[in-house]
Structure formats: C-alpha cells, structure tokens
MIPASE-61611 format. One record per residue (C-alpha): x, y, z. Coordinates in steps of 0.05 Angstrom, whole numbers, plus 5000, padded with zeros to 4 digits. Example, Ala and Ser with C-alpha at 12.3 -4.5 7.8 and 13.67 -1.06 7.14 Angstrom:
! residues 2
524649105156;527349795143;
END
This chain:
! residues 571
624656574299;621757214325;617657604274;621958224286;628057834262;624857554200;620957894144;618257604079;615157974020;614757933945;618458493909;619858683837;626858853816;624559583811;622359593883;628759253906;633859663870;630260303850;628560563918;635060863946;637260223981;644059903971;646259173967;652858853983;655458163966;659257964029;666758034018;668057294023;661857033986;663456593926;665456933861;660957053801;659956383766;654156413717;655656253645;652156183577;646955673599;644356103657;644856753615;640756453559;635456163606;634556843640;634357223574;629256753544;624956823606;625357573601;623457573527;617657123544;614657663588;615258183531;611057793481;603858003471;601457313491;607057183541;607157133617;606057793653;611757663700;617457193715;618956913785;626356943804;625756523868;628056673939;632757243956;635657214026;638157884054;641158094120;640458804146;640859154213;637859814188;633359654128;637760114085;643959704069;643058964055;648058384052;645957883998;646357214033;643156833975;641557093906;648057443886;648557093818;641657323799;642358033824;649158113792;646757843725;640558303723;645058893738;649658683681;643558663635;641859373655;648959583641;648659243572;642359653556;645960283579;651760113532;646860083474;643960763495;651161033499;652360813427;646261223405;649061833441;655961733410;652561683341;648762333355;642261943350;637262353390;643262493435;640362973486;634062563505;638261923506;643362263552;637762423600;635161703595;642161423608;643161863670;636361713698;636960953689;644060953718;641961333780;635760903790;638760203779;646360253779;648360823824;651061523822;657261623779;661762193803;662362663742;669562853759;672762193781;667861733745;668061313809;661460953821;657461023885;653960373871;647260063886;650559373884;657559213911;660458543892;665358113933;672658273943;674857883880;669658173832;667858873856;673959243828;672858983758;665359103762;665959833786;672260023747;670559743678;663259513672;659660073708;663160643669;661460283603;668660373580;673959923550;673959213579;681158953587;682058203582;688958033608;691157903679;684357783711;681057223750;676456723716;670457023751;672257723725;672657433654;665757143666;663157833685;666158123621;663357563578;656457643610;656558383593;658758253522;653557693513;647758113538;650358713498;649458303435;642558043456;640158753470;642758983402;639158403368;632758563406;633159293384;633559073311;627458623319;622959193343;620859853313;620260563339;624761053373;630960663393;632461043458;625260983480;625160243466;631560123506;628860533564;622360143560;626359493561;629459693628;622659883656;619559223633;625158813663;624859173729;617259103734;616558383709;621958033749;619857903820;622957543880;620657273947;625157693992;626857424061;630257934105;633757744170;637658124222;643757684234;647557064212;643856594260;637056784232;639856714162;642156014177;635255834204;632356084138;637055644099;635155034141;627655174131;628255284056;632554674047;627354264084;622354504032;626654293974;629654973958;637154893947;641055423984;648255414008;648855404083;656055214068;657255914039;653856234099;658555884147;664456054103;662556784105;661956764180;668856454189;672056964142;668557534178;671757294243;678557354210;676758014179;674858304247;681258034275;685358434225;688457824192;692857944132;690957794060;695857214062;692156894119;685457014086;687856704022;690656114060;683955994093;680256064028;684755573991;684255054045;676755154053;675555073978;679954443978;675554134032;668954333999;671654113930;673253413955;666553353989;662253713938;658254273969;651853873982;655753384028;659253924068;653754044121;653453304137;661053254142;661353864187;656253584235;659552894237;666353224247;663753694301;660153144339;666252704337;669953204382;664753574423;657953544455;652353284411;649353814366;643153744323;643653994251;638754554267;643154804324;649954704291;651055414264;649055714330;653755254366;659555394320;658356144324;658656104400;665055684402;668855934341;669656674351;677156824345;682056754287;685656204327;679255804334;677655884260;684355584240;683655034292;676954844263;680154824194;685854374217;681053904252;676653844190;682653694148;684753144196;677852814193;676452904119;679652264093;676051834144;669352134127;670452034053;672551314063;666251174104;661851504051;665351183991;669550594014;671950323948;676550903925;679750953994;686450674014;683450274071;684649524078;679849054043;676948854110;675549574130;672549714061;667949114069;665349354136;664650084112;660949814051;656249454098;654450104132;653350424065;648849854042;644849914106;644650684097;646850754169;650851374186;649651444261;656451124278;660451624236;662352104293;664851524335;668751234277;672051914262;674051964336;676651254337;680751344273;684551904306;686251494368;685850734356;691150294326;689049914262;686549264296;682149644346;679350094291;677649494248;674449164309;670149774322;668249834249;665849114250;662149234315;658249824285;656149364227;653748844276;649949364317;647049644254;644548964232;641448824300;638849514317;637349854250;636249324197;632748774235;630449114299;628149764265;628750134331;628550894337;635351194319;634851804364;637551444426;642651074383;645351714352;646252044420;649751424447;654751414390;656152144400;656852074475;662051524466;665551944411;666152524459;669052074513;674051814462;675952524442;677052694515;681352064523;676651794576;676651164533;682950934498;681750244466;676549784438;674249404499;671549984540;668350294478;664449654464;662049634536;659750354529;655550154469;651949594505;645349964510;644549994434;646549264423;640248834423;641848174458;641647494425;634647334448;631747984422;635547944356;633647224344;626247374357;626247984312;629947624256;624947044260;619247514243;622747994195;619948154126;623848604078;620448824014;625548693959;622049113907;625949693936;633049683907;636349853974;632449294009;634248823953;641648953966;640748854041;637248184032;642747953983;647948144035;644347764090;643447134047;650647144024;653047214096;648646624115;651446214057;658646364078;657046164149;654345474130;658645304069;664845724076;663746014005;664546764001;660047083948;660047813927;652948003944;652448503886;654247973833;649647883773;651047133773;645346993822;638847293846;634147273905;629346693896;622446783928;620046073940;612846323945;613246763883;612347513886;607147473830;604246803851;597646623818;591546553863;591745913903;599245773891;601245203937;594745253975;596545944003;590746414014;591447113984;592347404054;597746894071;601347024005;601347774017;603847694089;609247184075;612347314007;617547804034;619147424098;626547254102;624646534110;621446544041;627746784006;634146433985;639546473932;639246173862;643646263801;640446753751;638746253696;635345763743;631546323777;628946563710;626745863687;622745693750;617946283745;611646133785;611545373782;609444993844;614244843900;614644103884;617344283815;622144803844;624844323897;629043903850;632544523823;633844763894;636944093913;641844153855;643544873872;650745083885;648345463947;648245044011;642745454044;638345313983;639944563983;638344524058;631744874048;629644363995;632243764033;628843964098;622044154067;618043674024;612644204019;612344954027;607145224076;606545804124;609045354180;615145134139;616845864123;616646024198;620945424216;626145574162;626446294184;627746084256;633645674231;636246274192;635446704254;639846224294;645246274241;644647024237;645447084313;652046724308;654447154249;652547854273;655047794344;659848174389;662847664436;664548174490;657148384493;653847704485;
END
C-alpha cells in the first residue's frame, strides 16, 4: 500500500474531535450496539486514569478512518467507541445544564457548556436548535442522536428502534455515573465537570489509521486481522454494496430488502465465518481469488445495483451447502453425505469446498455423493498421509469448480478425471502410509487416527464403529510413556516409532487402561482376545514387538488403506 494512501498516528480524543474536523458513520454501517457491560468497562477505565495513583492514559485501540480531504472522515472501524465517548460528553453537559437551571453559578457554567459543546459536539443553531455535528451517526441512529440527545432535551421512549433505545439508555446510564462522580469529589461543581471533559479528552488515545478509499481500508482490515486484532471486513463489504445501491438511487424499500437479506445470511453464518464463506462462494463460480485480493475483485465486478442483488441471490443459493459442509450433523443431508462431510471436517480440509458448492448446484444426488466421497479420498491421500503443499491443490479444485460453473463439465466422471493431478496414485500412497507417524497427543490428530483405525477395522471385519465413541481408545503397543529399555527398544527408537501408525491399534477402554506399560508379551494375550480383528491379527502375527515388526505391520495396514481410500476411475 502506498504511503500516500495510508497514514498511522496516535491521537488523543481531544486531538481527534476538538480540532474542527468532522466524522461520519457510513449510512449503512451497523447500528449502535454497546450495552451495560461495555459502558461499565469504559467508565471504570476512565475513572482509573483520574486516580492519583492511576494510569496516566487509557488506550482505546485502533480507529480506522477513510478520508479524501483530511477534513471529513468516514469511521470504518471504531464507531461504537467514538459514539459512546460522545454520549459521555453529552451526559456531562446534561449535568452542567442542571447547574444552570438551578441558577448555580449560572453564567460561568453557561459559558462552559457552550465551549464544550462547540469543541466536542458541534455547533447548535440558536434559532432552530439543529445541530451542526462533529459526529454523524448512521441512517438508523443519527436522527435520534441529533434530535434528542445533542439538545439535552426530553428523551421519548416509544416507537423507536432497539439501537435508539440503547443510545438513550447509554446517555441515562452515564448521566447517573457523572452525577455520582460529582458527589464523590469536592470543589466548584461546574469546574469539576469541565475538568472531567478535559481529562477524558486528554487521557483517551487511539492508534488512528487513515486511508483514502475502500480498497486500502480492506487491506488494513486484512493486516490487522493477521495480527490478531478483530475487525469486521464483513461490515466494510456490506457498506460498499449498500453504497453501490445508494449511488444508483435505489429506493428505501430496496435498501431495506438488501439489509434484511444480508443480515439473515450473516446471522446464520455468524460474522467471523462470513469472509470464508464469501471466498468459497466466489471461487465456486468465478476465477480463483486469494483472500487478500477478494475485496478488490468484488469491487471491480460488482459495481451496479443489478450485480449487487445477483451476488446476494447467489450467496443465498450456496449458503445451505456451505453450512452443511462446515457443520454436517444439523444439516438435512443423507447420512452418507454427512459421514463424508464429517470426514473433511475431521481432517480440517476445506480446499474442496468451492468445487462442492459448484457441484451441489449442478449434480444429481448420486453424483454429488460420489464427488463428496472422492474429496475425502483425495484428502486422505494428499493432505493427511501425503502432507503435500495445498497451494496447487486449492487452485486445482477452484479450476474444476469454475469449469463446472461454466457447464464445461456436467457429471462426475469428467470431474474426477480433471482432479487426477491431485490424486496420489496407489504406489505413492502406499509408500507414504507405510512410513507415516501421527502424534496423537494433539486432539485433532487423535481423531484422525481413530477414524483411520476404525476404517481399517471395518475393511477387515465388516464391523462399523463410530470413531468418536468412548467405548474404545487408541492403544500404543510401544507405550507413549514407556520406561527406558521397554522391549529392548533404544530411547531413539522409542521416540521415532511410538507414533507410527503401525504401532497403534484399537482396544476397549477398560483393557487399554489395565495394560499400562507392561511388556508386549503380557499385552499380547489381551490383544488376542480383543473384539477388534485388526488387534487380534497384530497379536497373532507377531510373537514379539520390534522395530522390524512395526514396519511390517504398517506395510500391511498400508495395503488395506490403499484399498479403502481409492477412486477406481483414477487407479
């Protein structure tokens, strides 16, 4: 990002708001949403800076602004904080107004009220009492804010939105806190209230990031999110789409329709999942786009009201499929489809999602199930066992998804052939499986190994076990915490072999617990009586347990795995 399009500095609230600049919450930004918990946290932080032994300042985090002229700024991120601080200032002004009404040092307090209002709130026209504000809220909140809160008048309570009630409640809550603070201190009341405003404005500071357009703002969001700072790129995209409609002169009815449908999508996904859904959805229909380029791509291709509503319709069409892939169990899919989607979830593999969204729109049920199974097989061979780089794989899935979307491919057979390059062949898979170690101390890895062992058991015995069951555990024949010299293994051998797939099998929980770290010859009899055929075979085929026996057993497992996770058309 060019330096001219991106500026960062630390500013106090006084420097932000008290210097003749104005700030606007974009019309379609989300409504005010802070409540008691956030109000109390902020107020306690403020009071902490006022104590003699307290902190000298309080950091309010990042504030992302957009401006073309460095005079008027759109608040891209930080509206809840800026709005709440402005409400606190208004609550202090209300307390000064009460002093004036009570004829308590009225003339000096009137001058204080006017000066604070002009510095931090905005100029109030003396004839119309209409505010020329420092801060303009969004389309749903600004009327209430400017008409009722800023003039410090009566606050009506009926017939307003929930967010407008929150604004009123915030004002009333801080009004009480300021009154309580006034009672807890001594001295001239008007002076103390004015000093409170000055202290707040000097002791609250932000890291202010100023950008020149939406694209640079989106890049800021991506950078801050990568550093662990939670910002809403979802809101930024929403604002852009609404601005397209606004420029197109769409009616309030159309704007409300878009907002309702947008919020329904985001609500079902939860905001933090929306960027991933959007990218999966977009890549299931168009050329591959990286997450970092997505906003730029959408801005270039979605620039008319018609294209905004088309994007919305397309997202609605893909939403159920994405949710079913992400959380299979609550979906209405068949048990077979749920099982395969659950496999992808266990593997934590999401690269096939764009292809699966595209296929769900086009394929009949048998072909979709066949493709879903194929992605699980590829994931086992490529991701879980092969551990190959996923960059090529992701682009291949997206390339095939785009071809599906264009109807260049229409059924399962050609799609499978198109995926051949990311399907490790039997020889490569068998060799990789024969050497694979998976550390089961990680909970995800533990689930993967259980899934693999249960699939192997079903293949040899026909018994289908739920891999997440508590009735059995993974048994490490060479124990994870084996004492020195266990079975004649050197320490180096034990470290290298304990998490090899050939050293693991299934055992019912009680038996697993009882065996502990006893020698293999003592374990063998329990294995032979096990209800799991793969465990019985291990014991029957191996009178002793050595590095060579582990390798041989794992080669046998690899041969079974090659038969299980196999796509006939590609093998």
